[in-house]
N, CA and C of each residue as an Amber inpcrd file, in Angstrom:
protein
   312
  79.4750000 126.6510000 153.5010000  80.8090000 127.0620000 153.8490000
  81.6850000 126.3780000 152.8330000  82.5730000 127.1370000 152.2050000
  83.5320000 126.8300000 151.1220000  84.7490000 126.5230000 151.7260000
  85.5210000 125.8920000 151.3020000  86.7270000 125.2290000 151.8990000
  87.8540000 125.9220000 151.1560000  88.7910000 126.7870000 151.4440000
  89.8220000 127.1780000 150.8670000  91.1640000 126.1930000 151.0720000
  91.9180000 126.2600000 149.7250000  92.9450000 125.6280000 149.8990000
  94.1410000 126.5740000 150.2150000  95.1650000 126.1280000 150.7600000
  96.3920000 126.9210000 151.1130000  97.2910000 127.1110000 149.9400000
  98.0200000 128.2400000 149.8500000  98.8000000 128.6100000 148.7960000
  99.8650000 127.4610000 148.5150000 100.3510000 126.8790000 149.5850000
 101.1660000 125.8820000 149.2140000 100.8280000 124.6730000 148.4680000
  99.4260000 124.3440000 148.7970000  98.5070000 123.2040000 148.2150000
  98.4780000 123.5660000 146.7780000  98.0240000 124.7780000 146.5040000
  97.6050000 125.3080000 145.0630000  98.9360000 124.9160000 144.2570000
 100.1620000 125.4060000 144.8380000 101.4650000 125.5660000 144.2570000
 101.7120000 123.8960000 143.9230000 101.3820000 123.0770000 144.8290000
 101.9020000 121.6780000 144.6540000 100.8450000 121.1410000 143.5210000
  99.5660000 121.4210000 143.7830000  98.4940000 120.9550000 142.7080000
  99.1730000 121.4500000 141.3260000  99.4080000 122.6900000 141.1810000
  99.6820000 123.2970000 139.8150000 100.9060000 122.5690000 139.2420000
 101.9300000 122.4600000 140.3270000 103.1130000 121.8350000 139.9220000
 102.7470000 120.2820000 139.2220000 101.9820000 119.3940000 139.9750000
 101.6480000 118.3180000 139.5650000 101.0430000 118.4060000 138.3250000
 100.0890000 119.3790000 138.1410000  99.2860000 119.3090000 136.7700000
 100.2790000 119.5920000 135.6750000 101.3410000 120.7340000 135.8410000
 102.1420000 121.0760000 134.8940000 103.1540000 119.7510000 134.5560000
 103.5920000 118.9750000 135.6940000 104.4490000 117.8490000 135.3650000
 103.5120000 116.6230000 134.4900000 102.2110000 116.5260000 134.8910000
 101.5980000 115.6420000 134.0850000 101.1420000 116.0870000 132.6100000
 101.1240000 117.4030000 132.3990000 100.7460000 117.9910000 131.0590000
 102.1350000 117.8290000 130.2790000 103.2300000 118.1040000 130.8110000
 104.4480000 117.9660000 130.1180000 104.7720000 116.6430000 129.7490000
 104.6130000 115.6540000 130.8470000 104.7030000 114.3680000 130.4040000
 103.8590000 113.7570000 129.3320000 102.6520000 114.3030000 129.3700000
 101.5710000 113.7020000 128.4150000 102.1380000 114.2950000 127.0510000
 102.7060000 115.6970000 126.8670000 103.1390000 116.2250000 125.6450000
 104.1630000 115.1990000 125.1300000 105.1490000 114.9400000 126.0180000
 106.3230000 114.0540000 125.6060000 106.0000000 112.7970000 125.4280000
 104.8940000 112.2200000 125.9510000 104.3380000 110.8990000 125.4850000
 103.9800000 110.9780000 124.0170000 103.0900000 112.0170000 123.8620000
 102.3790000 112.0720000 122.5360000 103.5940000 112.3710000 121.4210000
 104.3040000 113.1890000 121.7780000 105.4610000 113.3040000 120.6270000
 106.2480000 112.2810000 120.3920000 106.6030000 111.6350000 121.7750000
 107.3500000 110.2870000 121.2780000 106.6760000 109.1150000 120.3700000
 105.3040000 109.2130000 120.7780000 104.3050000 108.1530000 119.8920000
 104.3220000 108.8080000 118.2800000 104.1740000 110.1810000 118.2460000
 104.3190000 110.7290000 116.7550000 105.5120000 110.2700000 115.9120000
 106.5450000 110.5560000 116.6490000 108.0980000 110.2100000 116.3890000
 107.9000000 108.7760000 115.8990000 107.6390000 108.0710000 116.7010000
 107.6630000 106.3340000 116.4170000 106.8500000 106.1340000 115.3680000
 105.5830000 106.6280000 115.2450000 104.9990000 106.2020000 114.0520000
 105.5670000 106.7140000 112.6780000 105.9460000 107.9960000 112.7480000
 106.6520000 108.4390000 111.6490000 107.8440000 107.6780000 111.2100000
 108.7680000 107.3200000 112.2740000 109.8060000 106.6110000 111.7890000
 109.3990000 105.1230000 111.2860000 108.5590000 104.5230000 111.7370000
 107.9720000 103.4560000 111.1760000 107.3950000 103.4990000 109.9630000
 106.9090000 104.5500000 109.5810000 106.3000000 104.8090000 108.3670000
 107.5030000 104.9700000 107.2740000 108.3850000 105.7630000 107.6620000
 109.7480000 105.9090000 106.6940000 110.3430000 104.6260000 106.6190000
 110.5760000 103.6450000 107.6040000 111.1820000 102.5000000 107.5030000
 110.3700000 101.5130000 106.5200000 109.0920000 101.7640000 106.6230000
 108.3810000 100.7560000 105.7400000 108.4640000 101.3060000 104.2480000
 108.4980000 102.6000000 103.9930000 108.6710000 103.3390000 102.7780000
 109.9320000 102.9270000 102.1970000 111.1260000 102.9010000 103.1760000
 112.5240000 102.4940000 102.6340000 112.4650000 101.2010000 102.3440000
 111.9660000 100.1240000 102.9030000 111.7600000  98.9030000 102.6660000
 111.1640000  98.6270000 101.1950000 109.9650000  99.2380000 101.2410000
 109.3320000  99.0170000  99.9170000 110.2120000  99.6690000  98.6890000
 110.7140000 100.8350000  98.9330000 111.7540000 101.5430000  97.9810000
 112.9080000 100.5390000  97.5910000 113.4910000  99.8610000  98.5730000
 114.6140000  98.8480000  98.3230000 114.0050000  97.7510000  97.4410000
 112.8250000  97.2370000  97.7610000 112.3290000  96.1770000  96.8940000
 112.0750000  96.3320000  95.5130000 111.3770000  97.7560000  95.3270000
 111.1360000  98.0910000  94.1170000 112.4440000  98.3260000  93.2820000
 113.4280000  99.0890000  93.8750000 114.7930000  99.0690000  93.0790000
 115.2050000  97.9670000  92.6730000 115.1280000  96.7960000  93.4420000
 115.7430000  95.5570000  93.3550000 114.8850000  94.8710000  92.0690000
 113.4560000  95.1570000  92.1570000 112.9090000  94.5230000  91.1100000
 113.0140000  95.1330000  89.6380000 113.2290000  96.5600000  89.9460000
 113.6300000  97.4040000  88.5570000 115.0250000  97.1730000  88.0960000
 116.0300000  96.8640000  88.7770000 117.3160000  96.4210000  88.3240000
 116.9450000  94.9710000  87.5320000 116.2710000  93.9940000  88.0840000
 115.9480000  92.8780000  87.6060000 115.3610000  92.9260000  86.1500000
 114.2670000  93.7530000  86.2740000 113.4580000  94.0060000  84.9490000
 114.4380000  94.5740000  83.8180000 115.2170000  95.6040000  84.2310000
 116.1120000  96.0060000  83.2290000 117.0400000  95.0910000  82.8010000
 117.7090000  94.0990000  83.6030000 118.5500000  93.1170000  82.9510000
 117.8020000  92.1740000  82.0240000 116.6610000  91.9090000  82.4810000
 115.6940000  90.9790000  81.6180000 115.5280000  91.6890000  80.2750000
 115.2380000  93.0050000  80.3640000 115.0820000  93.7200000  79.0770000
 116.1860000  93.7620000  78.2910000 117.4540000  93.8950000  78.8360000
 118.6120000  93.9560000  78.2130000 118.7380000  92.7120000  77.4820000
 118.7280000  91.4790000  78.1970000 118.7520000  90.0990000  77.4550000
 117.9530000  90.0170000  76.2980000 116.5420000  90.3700000  76.6390000
 115.7440000  90.3350000  75.4130000 116.0340000  91.1830000  74.4550000
 116.4790000  92.3360000  74.6460000 116.7680000  93.2390000  73.4290000
 118.1440000  92.7210000  72.6130000 118.9860000  91.7920000  73.3200000
 120.0360000  91.3900000  72.7350000 119.6100000  90.0080000  71.8770000
 118.6710000  89.2990000  72.4120000 118.0580000  88.2590000  71.7130000
 117.3080000  88.8360000  70.3820000 116.5000000  89.8770000  70.4250000
 115.7050000  90.3390000  69.4890000 116.7820000  90.7000000  68.3080000
 117.8460000  91.6480000  68.8630000 118.8350000  92.0550000  67.8800000
 119.4980000  90.8220000  67.1970000 119.8450000  89.9290000  67.9490000
 120.4730000  88.8280000  67.2170000 119.5950000  88.0920000  66.0020000
 118.2610000  87.8330000  66.6420000 117.3040000  87.2300000  65.7330000
 117.0110000  88.0490000  64.4290000 117.0130000  89.3360000  64.7470000
 117.0320000  90.2940000  63.4930000 118.0550000  90.1710000  62.5850000
 119.3290000  90.1990000  63.1250000 120.4300000  90.3010000  62.5040000
 120.6260000  89.0400000  61.4700000 120.3200000  87.8300000  62.2030000
 120.5190000  86.6040000  61.3090000 119.4870000  86.5970000  60.3210000
 118.0540000  86.9740000  60.5540000 117.0390000  86.9520000  59.6420000
 117.5630000  88.1850000  58.4120000 117.9880000  89.1820000  58.7680000
 118.4100000  90.0930000  57.7650000 119.7400000  89.3670000  56.9480000
 120.5720000  88.7270000  57.5410000 121.5760000  88.1710000  56.6890000
 121.0150000  87.2710000  55.6810000 120.2830000  86.3500000  56.2810000
 119.5220000  85.0340000  55.6120000 118.7990000  85.6780000  54.3520000
 118.0330000  86.7070000  54.6410000 117.1840000  87.1090000  53.5050000
 117.8880000  88.1410000  52.5390000 119.1680000  88.4260000  52.9030000
 119.9430000  89.3810000  51.9300000 120.1550000  88.7130000  50.5940000
 119.8000000  89.6670000  49.4300000 119.9680000  89.1740000  48.1680000
 121.4790000  88.6770000  47.6120000 122.3260000  89.6300000  48.2820000
 123.7140000  89.3360000  47.8160000 124.0850000  87.9950000  48.4750000
 123.7800000  87.9010000  49.7720000 124.0760000  86.6110000  50.3450000
 123.5740000  85.3370000  49.6120000 122.2790000  85.5010000  49.3320000
 121.6230000  84.3270000  48.5230000 122.3720000  84.1070000  47.3270000
 122.6970000  85.1950000  46.7110000 123.4540000  84.9070000  45.2990000
 124.5610000  84.4300000  45.1660000 125.2800000  84.2440000  46.5620000
 126.7400000  83.7490000  46.7340000 126.7100000  82.2100000  46.3150000
 127.7910000  81.8120000  45.6630000 128.1370000  80.4370000  45.2460000
 128.9260000  79.9570000  46.3780000 128.5870000  78.5750000  46.7650000
 129.4670000  78.0100000  47.8870000 130.9460000  77.6800000  47.2370000
 131.6950000  77.8450000  48.0300000 133.2680000  77.4300000  47.9130000
 133.3830000  75.7970000  47.8030000 133.9470000  75.3390000  46.7640000
 134.1210000  73.9800000  46.7400000 135.3570000  73.4240000  47.2680000
 136.5750000  73.8510000  46.9920000 137.7450000  73.5300000  47.5990000
 138.4350000  74.7720000  48.2560000 138.0640000  75.2350000  49.5570000
 138.6000000  76.3840000  50.1560000 140.2760000  76.0600000  50.2970000
 141.0060000  77.2460000  50.2390000 142.4080000  76.9680000  50.5320000
 142.6850000  78.2440000  51.7420000 143.1720000  77.5690000  52.6410000
 143.5420000  78.6880000  53.9270000 144.9650000  79.0160000  53.8390000
 145.1310000  80.3210000  54.2950000 146.4820000  80.6070000  54.5180000
 147.0800000  80.3630000  55.5540000 148.2230000  80.2590000  55.7190000
 148.9630000  79.8790000  57.0120000 149.6360000  81.0320000  57.7050000
 149.8780000  81.0420000  59.0090000 150.2920000  81.9950000  59.6310000
 151.5770000  82.3350000  59.4710000 152.3970000  83.3860000  59.1850000
 153.5270000  83.5360000  59.0270000 154.2950000  84.3980000  60.1230000
 155.2580000  83.6470000  60.8060000 155.8440000  84.2700000  61.8320000
 156.8570000  85.4120000  61.5770000 156.8070000  86.4970000  62.3620000
 157.3820000  87.5420000  62.1300000 159.2420000  87.4280000  62.0460000
 159.3170000  86.4130000  62.7730000 160.8780000  86.2000000  62.9940000
 161.5720000  85.8330000  61.7070000 160.6360000  84.9260000  60.8220000
 161.2320000  84.5280000  59.7280000 161.3160000  85.4790000  58.6150000
 160.6170000  86.5890000  58.7570000 160.7750000  87.8890000  57.9180000
 161.8560000  88.7480000  58.0150000 162.4000000  88.8360000  59.2740000
 163.4070000  89.5820000  59.5440000 164.7660000  89.1570000  59.3100000
């Protein structure tokens, strides 16, 4: 003998099953969104750190480029033949500053 459920009981069971299914889907979607946002936040944090490190490295590179240019310029001036051929000045005479008021 099989037992039949009433129509009201079947409707209640299907409603409960539908609510449980919808709740499970909402929970799964919420977890997926949470993991996705966490992944994005982690990538943003890493990107910010890499940008900071990049700017520090660019600054260091500029300082090193300036030091290299300074060293190369001094070496070039010191090794220039015209500079080496110059005679040192024995008694230098300096000019004084003339004020414009006295000229007018």
